C-alpha positions as CSV (number, residue, x, y, z in Angstrom):
1,X,-5.7,4.0,1.7
2,X,-5.6,0.4,0.5
3,X,-3.0,-1.6,2.4
4,X,-2.4,-5.0,3.7
5,X,-0.7,-8.3,2.5
6,X,1.5,-8.2,-0.3
7,X,-0.4,-10.3,-3.2
8,X,-3.6,-9.7,-1.5
9,X,-5.3,-7.9,-4.3
10,X,-4.6,-4.4,-3.7
11,X,-3.5,-3.2,-7.1
12,X,-6.2,-5.2,-8.9
13,X,-8.8,-3.3,-6.6
14,X,-7.1,0.0,-7.4
15,X,-7.1,-0.6,-11.0
16,X,-10.9,-1.4,-10.8
17,X,-11.6,1.9,-8.9
18,X,-9.6,3.8,-11.5
19,X,-11.6,2.2,-14.3
20,X,-14.7,3.6,-12.4
21,X,-13.2,7.1,-12.6
22,X,-11.7,7.5,-9.0
23,X,-8.3,9.0,-8.7
24,X,-5.7,6.3,-7.6
25,X,-2.0,6.2,-6.8
26,X,0.1,3.2,-7.6
27,X,2.2,1.4,-5.1
28,X,5.2,3.3,-4.3
29,X,7.5,0.1,-4.2
30,X,6.8,-1.0,-7.6
31,X,7.3,2.5,-9.1
32,X,10.6,2.6,-7.3
33,X,11.8,-0.6,-8.8
34,X,10.5,0.7,-12.3
35,X,12.5,3.8,-11.8
36,X,15.7,1.9,-11.0
37,X,15.2,-0.3,-14.1
38,X,14.8,2.8,-16.1
39,X,17.9,4.3,-14.8
40,X,16.2,7.1,-13.0
41,X,17.6,6.3,-9.4
42,X,16.3,4.7,-6.4
43,X,17.1,1.4,-4.7
44,X,15.9,-2.2,-5.2
45,X,14.4,-3.7,-2.0
46,X,16.5,-6.9,-2.1
47,X,19.8,-5.0,-2.7
48,X,19.5,-2.3,-0.2
49,X,16.2,-2.5,2.0
50,X,17.0,0.7,4.0
51,X,17.4,3.0,0.9
52,X,14.5,1.5,-0.6
53,X,12.2,2.2,2.3
54,X,13.6,5.9,2.4
55,X,12.8,6.2,-1.2
56,X,9.3,4.6,-0.4
57,X,8.8,7.4,2.4
58,X,9.9,10.2,0.0
59,X,7.5,9.2,-2.8
60,X,4.6,8.3,-0.4
61,X,4.9,12.0,1.2
62,X,5.2,13.5,-2.4
63,X,2.1,11.4,-3.5
64,X,0.1,12.4,-0.2
65,X,1.0,16.1,-0.8
66,X,-0.1,15.9,-4.5
67,X,-3.5,14.3,-4.1
68,X,-6.6,16.3,-4.0
69,X,-10.1,15.1,-3.3
70,X,-11.1,11.5,-2.9
71,X,-7.9,9.5,-3.9
72,X,-7.2,5.8,-3.5
73,X,-3.5,5.0,-2.7
74,X,-2.0,1.6,-3.0
75,X,0.2,1.5,0.2
76,X,1.6,4.8,1.6
77,X,3.4,6.4,4.5
78,X,2.7,3.9,7.2
79,X,3.8,1.1,5.0
80,X,7.0,2.9,4.0
81,X,7.6,3.7,7.7
82,X,7.0,0.0,8.6
83,X,9.6,-1.0,6.0
84,X,12.1,1.7,7.4
85,X,11.7,0.3,10.9
86,X,12.2,-3.1,9.8
87,X,15.3,-2.4,7.8
88,X,17.2,0.0,10.1
89,X,15.4,0.1,13.5
90,X,14.7,3.9,12.8
91,X,11.4,5.3,13.9
92,X,8.9,6.4,11.2
93,X,6.5,7.7,13.7
94,X,6.9,11.4,12.9
95,X,5.8,10.7,9.3
96,X,3.0,8.3,10.4
97,X,1.6,11.2,12.6
98,X,2.0,14.0,10.1
99,X,0.4,12.3,7.2
100,X,-3.0,10.8,7.9
101,X,-5.5,9.0,5.7
102,X,-9.2,9.5,6.1
103,X,-9.9,5.9,5.6
104,X,-8.0,2.7,5.6
105,X,-8.9,-0.7,4.0
106,X,-6.7,-3.7,4.7
107,X,-6.3,-6.6,2.1
108,X,-5.9,-9.6,4.2
109,X,-3.5,-12.7,3.2
110,X,-4.9,-14.5,0.5
111,X,-2.8,-17.6,-0.3
112,X,-4.8,-18.7,-3.1
113,X,-4.0,-15.6,-5.2
114,X,-0.6,-15.0,-4.0
115,X,2.0,-14.9,-6.8
116,X,5.5,-13.9,-7.0
117,X,6.9,-11.9,-10.1
118,X,10.1,-10.1,-11.2
119,X,9.2,-7.3,-8.6
120,X,7.6,-9.5,-6.0
121,X,10.3,-11.9,-5.2
122,X,9.6,-12.6,-1.6
123,X,7.9,-15.7,-0.4
124,X,4.4,-15.8,1.1
125,X,5.6,-16.4,4.5
126,X,7.6,-13.0,4.2
127,X,4.4,-11.4,3.0
128,X,2.6,-12.8,6.1
129,X,5.3,-11.3,8.4
130,X,5.0,-8.1,6.7
131,X,1.4,-8.0,6.7
132,X,1.4,-8.6,10.7
133,X,3.8,-5.6,11.0
134,X,1.8,-3.3,8.8
135,X,-1.8,-4.2,10.2
136,X,-0.3,-3.5,13.5
137,X,1.2,-0.1,12.6
138,X,-2.1,1.1,11.2
139,X,-3.9,0.0,14.4
140,X,-1.3,1.5,16.6
141,X,-1.5,4.8,14.7
142,X,-5.1,4.9,15.7
143,X,-6.8,3.9,12.5
144,X,-10.0,1.9,12.4
145,X,-9.0,-0.2,9.4
146,X,-11.6,-2.1,7.6
147,X,-10.7,-5.6,6.4
148,X,-11.6,-6.2,2.7
149,X,-13.6,-9.3,1.9
150,X,-12.1,-12.2,-0.1
151,X,-14.4,-11.8,-3.1
152,X,-14.4,-10.7,-6.7
153,X,-12.7,-7.3,-7.7
154,X,-16.1,-5.7,-8.5
155,X,-17.6,-6.8,-5.2
156,X,-14.5,-5.5,-3.5
157,X,-14.8,-2.2,-5.2
158,X,-18.6,-2.1,-4.3
159,X,-17.8,-2.8,-0.7
160,X,-15.1,0.1,-0.4
161,X,-17.2,2.6,-2.2
162,X,-20.4,1.5,-0.1
163,X,-18.3,1.9,3.1
164,X,-17.3,5.4,2.0
165,X,-21.0,6.2,1.0
166,X,-20.2,6.4,-2.6
167,X,-21.9,5.4,-5.6
168,X,-20.8,2.5,-7.7
169,X,-19.8,4.4,-10.9
170,X,-17.9,7.2,-9.2
């Protein structure tokens, strides 16, 4: 699991791991937004945060259940449960307890690379407050999350693979 701060380089890291031949799963939030824009259903986070969070949980669970072998996820069940709790005050703890990841890496806030775009409309301040909730949720769920270094994408990928005892090439 690669989680952490919005705009912290998670998707770029996943792209590098995919380039090296590893299985990856793209962030549910961006896929949901793309589905809405393509007319395939879902909800936009700025229009209906609760429905968006429920879609993210469903997609994260499906991603988890479809994965086999070493797979790197860009966000997942814990992140979606945090979003659901923030939007509705409903507990996502049952999903967090049921769908466990073997390893968790956290991308810390990195203001120097943070950018908004058509899908990431929230401010850095909002990203930071979300980060605090997500990082706490992983810790509260019993994960011993590893903080990713702020370095080049290649060095970050090397760091993750070394932590997992894998080779650089896959």
